[in-house]
mmCIF file of the C-alpha atoms, coordinates in Angstrom:
data_MODEL
# 
_entry.id   MODEL 
# 
loop_
_atom_site.group_PDB 
_atom_site.id 
_atom_site.type_symbol 
_atom_site.label_atom_id 
_atom_site.label_alt_id 
_atom_site.label_comp_id 
_atom_site.label_asym_id 
_atom_site.label_entity_id 
_atom_site.label_seq_id 
_atom_site.pdbx_PDB_ins_code 
_atom_site.Cartn_x 
_atom_site.Cartn_y 
_atom_site.Cartn_z 
_atom_site.occupancy 
_atom_site.B_iso_or_equiv 
_atom_site.pdbx_formal_charge 
_atom_site.auth_seq_id 
_atom_site.auth_comp_id 
_atom_site.auth_asym_id 
_atom_site.auth_atom_id 
_atom_site.pdbx_PDB_model_num 
ATOM 1   C CA . UNK A 1 1   ? 0.000  0.000  0.000   1.00 0.00 ? 1   UNK A CA 1 
ATOM 2   C CA . UNK A 1 2   ? 1.352  3.388  -0.938  1.00 0.00 ? 2   UNK A CA 1 
ATOM 3   C CA . UNK A 1 3   ? 0.791  6.494  1.135   1.00 0.00 ? 3   UNK A CA 1 
ATOM 4   C CA . UNK A 1 4   ? 1.865  9.191  -1.304  1.00 0.00 ? 4   UNK A CA 1 
ATOM 5   C CA . UNK A 1 5   ? 0.548  7.627  -4.515  1.00 0.00 ? 5   UNK A CA 1 
ATOM 6   C CA . UNK A 1 6   ? -3.193 6.999  -4.837  1.00 0.00 ? 6   UNK A CA 1 
ATOM 7   C CA . UNK A 1 7   ? -3.716 3.402  -6.039  1.00 0.00 ? 7   UNK A CA 1 
ATOM 8   C CA . UNK A 1 8   ? -5.956 4.534  -8.898  1.00 0.00 ? 8   UNK A CA 1 
ATOM 9   C CA . UNK A 1 9   ? -3.046 6.564  -10.388 1.00 0.00 ? 9   UNK A CA 1 
ATOM 10  C CA . UNK A 1 10  ? -0.477 3.743  -10.225 1.00 0.00 ? 10  UNK A CA 1 
ATOM 11  C CA . UNK A 1 11  ? -0.385 1.588  -13.390 1.00 0.00 ? 11  UNK A CA 1 
ATOM 12  C CA . UNK A 1 12  ? -0.819 -2.107 -12.641 1.00 0.00 ? 12  UNK A CA 1 
ATOM 13  C CA . UNK A 1 13  ? 2.074  -3.376 -14.748 1.00 0.00 ? 13  UNK A CA 1 
ATOM 14  C CA . UNK A 1 14  ? 5.595  -1.942 -14.357 1.00 0.00 ? 14  UNK A CA 1 
ATOM 15  C CA . UNK A 1 15  ? 4.669  1.608  -13.340 1.00 0.00 ? 15  UNK A CA 1 
ATOM 16  C CA . UNK A 1 16  ? 8.355  2.637  -13.434 1.00 0.00 ? 16  UNK A CA 1 
ATOM 17  C CA . UNK A 1 17  ? 8.157  2.319  -17.263 1.00 0.00 ? 17  UNK A CA 1 
ATOM 18  C CA . UNK A 1 18  ? 5.109  4.590  -17.632 1.00 0.00 ? 18  UNK A CA 1 
ATOM 19  C CA . UNK A 1 19  ? 6.176  8.084  -18.734 1.00 0.00 ? 19  UNK A CA 1 
ATOM 20  C CA . UNK A 1 20  ? 2.874  9.785  -17.853 1.00 0.00 ? 20  UNK A CA 1 
ATOM 21  C CA . UNK A 1 21  ? 2.832  8.251  -14.389 1.00 0.00 ? 21  UNK A CA 1 
ATOM 22  C CA . UNK A 1 22  ? 6.475  9.135  -13.685 1.00 0.00 ? 22  UNK A CA 1 
ATOM 23  C CA . UNK A 1 23  ? 5.986  12.692 -14.967 1.00 0.00 ? 23  UNK A CA 1 
ATOM 24  C CA . UNK A 1 24  ? 2.898  13.073 -12.762 1.00 0.00 ? 24  UNK A CA 1 
ATOM 25  C CA . UNK A 1 25  ? 4.594  11.632 -9.648  1.00 0.00 ? 25  UNK A CA 1 
ATOM 26  C CA . UNK A 1 26  ? 7.804  13.623 -10.098 1.00 0.00 ? 26  UNK A CA 1 
ATOM 27  C CA . UNK A 1 27  ? 6.625  16.970 -11.463 1.00 0.00 ? 27  UNK A CA 1 
ATOM 28  C CA . UNK A 1 28  ? 3.073  17.288 -10.170 1.00 0.00 ? 28  UNK A CA 1 
ATOM 29  C CA . UNK A 1 29  ? 3.284  15.420 -6.867  1.00 0.00 ? 29  UNK A CA 1 
ATOM 30  C CA . UNK A 1 30  ? 6.868  16.569 -6.250  1.00 0.00 ? 30  UNK A CA 1 
ATOM 31  C CA . UNK A 1 31  ? 8.117  13.126 -5.211  1.00 0.00 ? 31  UNK A CA 1 
ATOM 32  C CA . UNK A 1 32  ? 11.790 12.232 -5.500  1.00 0.00 ? 32  UNK A CA 1 
ATOM 33  C CA . UNK A 1 33  ? 12.911 9.159  -7.460  1.00 0.00 ? 33  UNK A CA 1 
ATOM 34  C CA . UNK A 1 34  ? 13.819 7.580  -4.112  1.00 0.00 ? 34  UNK A CA 1 
ATOM 35  C CA . UNK A 1 35  ? 10.298 8.122  -2.741  1.00 0.00 ? 35  UNK A CA 1 
ATOM 36  C CA . UNK A 1 36  ? 8.685  6.870  -5.950  1.00 0.00 ? 36  UNK A CA 1 
ATOM 37  C CA . UNK A 1 37  ? 10.831 3.721  -5.810  1.00 0.00 ? 37  UNK A CA 1 
ATOM 38  C CA . UNK A 1 38  ? 9.968  3.170  -2.148  1.00 0.00 ? 38  UNK A CA 1 
ATOM 39  C CA . UNK A 1 39  ? 6.253  3.609  -2.825  1.00 0.00 ? 39  UNK A CA 1 
ATOM 40  C CA . UNK A 1 40  ? 6.415  1.159  -5.747  1.00 0.00 ? 40  UNK A CA 1 
ATOM 41  C CA . UNK A 1 41  ? 8.521  -1.357 -3.824  1.00 0.00 ? 41  UNK A CA 1 
ATOM 42  C CA . UNK A 1 42  ? 11.370 -1.324 -6.334  1.00 0.00 ? 42  UNK A CA 1 
ATOM 43  C CA . UNK A 1 43  ? 14.967 -0.138 -6.564  1.00 0.00 ? 43  UNK A CA 1 
ATOM 44  C CA . UNK A 1 44  ? 15.832 3.549  -6.925  1.00 0.00 ? 44  UNK A CA 1 
ATOM 45  C CA . UNK A 1 45  ? 18.107 2.750  -9.865  1.00 0.00 ? 45  UNK A CA 1 
ATOM 46  C CA . UNK A 1 46  ? 15.233 1.131  -11.749 1.00 0.00 ? 46  UNK A CA 1 
ATOM 47  C CA . UNK A 1 47  ? 13.116 4.264  -11.368 1.00 0.00 ? 47  UNK A CA 1 
ATOM 48  C CA . UNK A 1 48  ? 15.909 6.740  -12.195 1.00 0.00 ? 48  UNK A CA 1 
ATOM 49  C CA . UNK A 1 49  ? 17.066 4.790  -15.259 1.00 0.00 ? 49  UNK A CA 1 
ATOM 50  C CA . UNK A 1 50  ? 13.558 4.814  -16.709 1.00 0.00 ? 50  UNK A CA 1 
ATOM 51  C CA . UNK A 1 51  ? 12.963 8.446  -15.696 1.00 0.00 ? 51  UNK A CA 1 
ATOM 52  C CA . UNK A 1 52  ? 16.104 9.472  -17.595 1.00 0.00 ? 52  UNK A CA 1 
ATOM 53  C CA . UNK A 1 53  ? 15.361 7.217  -20.574 1.00 0.00 ? 53  UNK A CA 1 
ATOM 54  C CA . UNK A 1 54  ? 11.840 8.656  -20.855 1.00 0.00 ? 54  UNK A CA 1 
ATOM 55  C CA . UNK A 1 55  ? 12.995 12.268 -20.435 1.00 0.00 ? 55  UNK A CA 1 
ATOM 56  C CA . UNK A 1 56  ? 11.248 12.821 -17.110 1.00 0.00 ? 56  UNK A CA 1 
ATOM 57  C CA . UNK A 1 57  ? 14.458 13.299 -15.119 1.00 0.00 ? 57  UNK A CA 1 
ATOM 58  C CA . UNK A 1 58  ? 17.146 15.460 -16.701 1.00 0.00 ? 58  UNK A CA 1 
ATOM 59  C CA . UNK A 1 59  ? 15.137 16.241 -19.843 1.00 0.00 ? 59  UNK A CA 1 
ATOM 60  C CA . UNK A 1 60  ? 18.114 18.061 -21.390 1.00 0.00 ? 60  UNK A CA 1 
ATOM 61  C CA . UNK A 1 61  ? 19.671 14.599 -21.939 1.00 0.00 ? 61  UNK A CA 1 
ATOM 62  C CA . UNK A 1 62  ? 16.615 13.279 -23.793 1.00 0.00 ? 62  UNK A CA 1 
ATOM 63  C CA . UNK A 1 63  ? 17.265 13.583 -27.541 1.00 0.00 ? 63  UNK A CA 1 
ATOM 64  C CA . UNK A 1 64  ? 13.599 13.405 -28.681 1.00 0.00 ? 64  UNK A CA 1 
ATOM 65  C CA . UNK A 1 65  ? 12.689 16.203 -26.245 1.00 0.00 ? 65  UNK A CA 1 
ATOM 66  C CA . UNK A 1 66  ? 15.541 18.420 -27.454 1.00 0.00 ? 66  UNK A CA 1 
ATOM 67  C CA . UNK A 1 67  ? 14.722 17.663 -31.087 1.00 0.00 ? 67  UNK A CA 1 
ATOM 68  C CA . UNK A 1 68  ? 11.057 18.596 -30.540 1.00 0.00 ? 68  UNK A CA 1 
ATOM 69  C CA . UNK A 1 69  ? 11.870 21.843 -28.721 1.00 0.00 ? 69  UNK A CA 1 
ATOM 70  C CA . UNK A 1 70  ? 14.825 23.003 -30.823 1.00 0.00 ? 70  UNK A CA 1 
ATOM 71  C CA . UNK A 1 71  ? 14.076 21.751 -34.332 1.00 0.00 ? 71  UNK A CA 1 
ATOM 72  C CA . UNK A 1 72  ? 10.287 21.522 -34.425 1.00 0.00 ? 72  UNK A CA 1 
ATOM 73  C CA . UNK A 1 73  ? 9.323  24.391 -32.098 1.00 0.00 ? 73  UNK A CA 1 
ATOM 74  C CA . UNK A 1 74  ? 12.337 26.577 -32.911 1.00 0.00 ? 74  UNK A CA 1 
ATOM 75  C CA . UNK A 1 75  ? 13.240 27.402 -29.299 1.00 0.00 ? 75  UNK A CA 1 
ATOM 76  C CA . UNK A 1 76  ? 16.739 28.663 -28.500 1.00 0.00 ? 76  UNK A CA 1 
ATOM 77  C CA . UNK A 1 77  ? 19.036 26.990 -25.970 1.00 0.00 ? 77  UNK A CA 1 
ATOM 78  C CA . UNK A 1 78  ? 18.249 29.839 -23.547 1.00 0.00 ? 78  UNK A CA 1 
ATOM 79  C CA . UNK A 1 79  ? 14.495 29.303 -23.939 1.00 0.00 ? 79  UNK A CA 1 
ATOM 80  C CA . UNK A 1 80  ? 14.834 25.539 -23.505 1.00 0.00 ? 80  UNK A CA 1 
ATOM 81  C CA . UNK A 1 81  ? 16.948 25.908 -20.349 1.00 0.00 ? 81  UNK A CA 1 
ATOM 82  C CA . UNK A 1 82  ? 14.372 28.314 -18.877 1.00 0.00 ? 82  UNK A CA 1 
ATOM 83  C CA . UNK A 1 83  ? 11.518 25.797 -19.182 1.00 0.00 ? 83  UNK A CA 1 
ATOM 84  C CA . UNK A 1 84  ? 10.007 24.264 -16.043 1.00 0.00 ? 84  UNK A CA 1 
ATOM 85  C CA . UNK A 1 85  ? 11.695 21.041 -15.011 1.00 0.00 ? 85  UNK A CA 1 
ATOM 86  C CA . UNK A 1 86  ? 14.919 21.618 -16.943 1.00 0.00 ? 86  UNK A CA 1 
ATOM 87  C CA . UNK A 1 87  ? 16.976 23.158 -14.108 1.00 0.00 ? 87  UNK A CA 1 
ATOM 88  C CA . UNK A 1 88  ? 20.109 23.514 -16.220 1.00 0.00 ? 88  UNK A CA 1 
ATOM 89  C CA . UNK A 1 89  ? 22.105 26.224 -17.945 1.00 0.00 ? 89  UNK A CA 1 
ATOM 90  C CA . UNK A 1 90  ? 21.817 27.194 -21.619 1.00 0.00 ? 90  UNK A CA 1 
ATOM 91  C CA . UNK A 1 91  ? 25.389 25.925 -22.010 1.00 0.00 ? 91  UNK A CA 1 
ATOM 92  C CA . UNK A 1 92  ? 24.294 22.448 -20.900 1.00 0.00 ? 92  UNK A CA 1 
ATOM 93  C CA . UNK A 1 93  ? 21.491 22.522 -23.463 1.00 0.00 ? 93  UNK A CA 1 
ATOM 94  C CA . UNK A 1 94  ? 23.940 23.670 -26.177 1.00 0.00 ? 94  UNK A CA 1 
ATOM 95  C CA . UNK A 1 95  ? 26.313 20.805 -25.302 1.00 0.00 ? 95  UNK A CA 1 
ATOM 96  C CA . UNK A 1 96  ? 23.586 18.183 -25.697 1.00 0.00 ? 96  UNK A CA 1 
ATOM 97  C CA . UNK A 1 97  ? 22.198 19.802 -28.865 1.00 0.00 ? 97  UNK A CA 1 
ATOM 98  C CA . UNK A 1 98  ? 25.701 19.577 -30.351 1.00 0.00 ? 98  UNK A CA 1 
ATOM 99  C CA . UNK A 1 99  ? 26.238 16.044 -29.036 1.00 0.00 ? 99  UNK A CA 1 
ATOM 100 C CA . UNK A 1 100 ? 23.070 14.863 -30.796 1.00 0.00 ? 100 UNK A CA 1 
ATOM 101 C CA . UNK A 1 101 ? 24.043 16.640 -34.032 1.00 0.00 ? 101 UNK A CA 1 
ATOM 102 C CA . UNK A 1 102 ? 21.207 19.161 -33.840 1.00 0.00 ? 102 UNK A CA 1 
ATOM 103 C CA . UNK A 1 103 ? 23.628 22.108 -34.226 1.00 0.00 ? 103 UNK A CA 1 
ATOM 104 C CA . UNK A 1 104 ? 26.869 22.656 -36.107 1.00 0.00 ? 104 UNK A CA 1 
ATOM 105 C CA . UNK A 1 105 ? 28.812 23.265 -32.885 1.00 0.00 ? 105 UNK A CA 1 
ATOM 106 C CA . UNK A 1 106 ? 31.391 20.807 -31.574 1.00 0.00 ? 106 UNK A CA 1 
ATOM 107 C CA . UNK A 1 107 ? 30.233 19.508 -28.175 1.00 0.00 ? 107 UNK A CA 1 
ATOM 108 C CA . UNK A 1 108 ? 33.848 19.318 -26.947 1.00 0.00 ? 108 UNK A CA 1 
ATOM 109 C CA . UNK A 1 109 ? 34.416 23.012 -27.653 1.00 0.00 ? 109 UNK A CA 1 
ATOM 110 C CA . UNK A 1 110 ? 31.409 24.299 -25.713 1.00 0.00 ? 110 UNK A CA 1 
ATOM 111 C CA . UNK A 1 111 ? 32.576 25.492 -22.307 1.00 0.00 ? 111 UNK A CA 1 
ATOM 112 C CA . UNK A 1 112 ? 30.966 26.997 -19.266 1.00 0.00 ? 112 UNK A CA 1 
ATOM 113 C CA . UNK A 1 113 ? 33.614 29.712 -19.034 1.00 0.00 ? 113 UNK A CA 1 
ATOM 114 C CA . UNK A 1 114 ? 36.007 30.376 -16.211 1.00 0.00 ? 114 UNK A CA 1 
ATOM 115 C CA . UNK A 1 115 ? 35.149 32.225 -13.052 1.00 0.00 ? 115 UNK A CA 1 
ATOM 116 C CA . UNK A 1 116 ? 38.442 34.112 -13.134 1.00 0.00 ? 116 UNK A CA 1 
ATOM 117 C CA . UNK A 1 117 ? 37.479 35.546 -16.545 1.00 0.00 ? 117 UNK A CA 1 
ATOM 118 C CA . UNK A 1 118 ? 34.123 36.883 -15.395 1.00 0.00 ? 118 UNK A CA 1 
ATOM 119 C CA . UNK A 1 119 ? 34.254 40.596 -14.776 1.00 0.00 ? 119 UNK A CA 1 
ATOM 120 C CA . UNK A 1 120 ? 37.926 40.750 -15.754 1.00 0.00 ? 120 UNK A CA 1 
ATOM 121 C CA . UNK A 1 121 ? 37.540 44.382 -16.766 1.00 0.00 ? 121 UNK A CA 1 
ATOM 122 C CA . UNK A 1 122 ? 38.073 46.697 -13.842 1.00 0.00 ? 122 UNK A CA 1 
ATOM 123 C CA . UNK A 1 123 ? 35.114 48.842 -12.989 1.00 0.00 ? 123 UNK A CA 1 
ATOM 124 C CA . UNK A 1 124 ? 35.453 52.513 -13.769 1.00 0.00 ? 124 UNK A CA 1 
ATOM 125 C CA . UNK A 1 125 ? 35.112 54.532 -10.573 1.00 0.00 ? 125 UNK A CA 1 
ATOM 126 C CA . UNK A 1 126 ? 32.301 57.031 -10.515 1.00 0.00 ? 126 UNK A CA 1 
ATOM 127 C CA . UNK A 1 127 ? 33.181 60.227 -8.767  1.00 0.00 ? 127 UNK A CA 1 
# 
């Protein structure tokens, strides 16, 4: 018996493979993969592997999701990164877009920048 997941919402057969259920439990109910696994009586790794594979967890790694948003909907890396549930930087999105061949950029050449280079210009004092 689960306490956080109403029985009528849990698919009868292999619920950890059901994208709609996992999306609902994770994004709408706010449950962690660990809690979902506990409630389903299965291993955390089983839930997280399927959540990643289905694009529920870490959607920026899910090629079909990136293809739909970038190619079909024409969103920029900045717009994709700003979407709910992505929780990543535009640079991360650009790296995966390049890795999947959706842009002409080389994934190995995309960097996050260096902290010591940020604000390297000295501020001009205002008198």
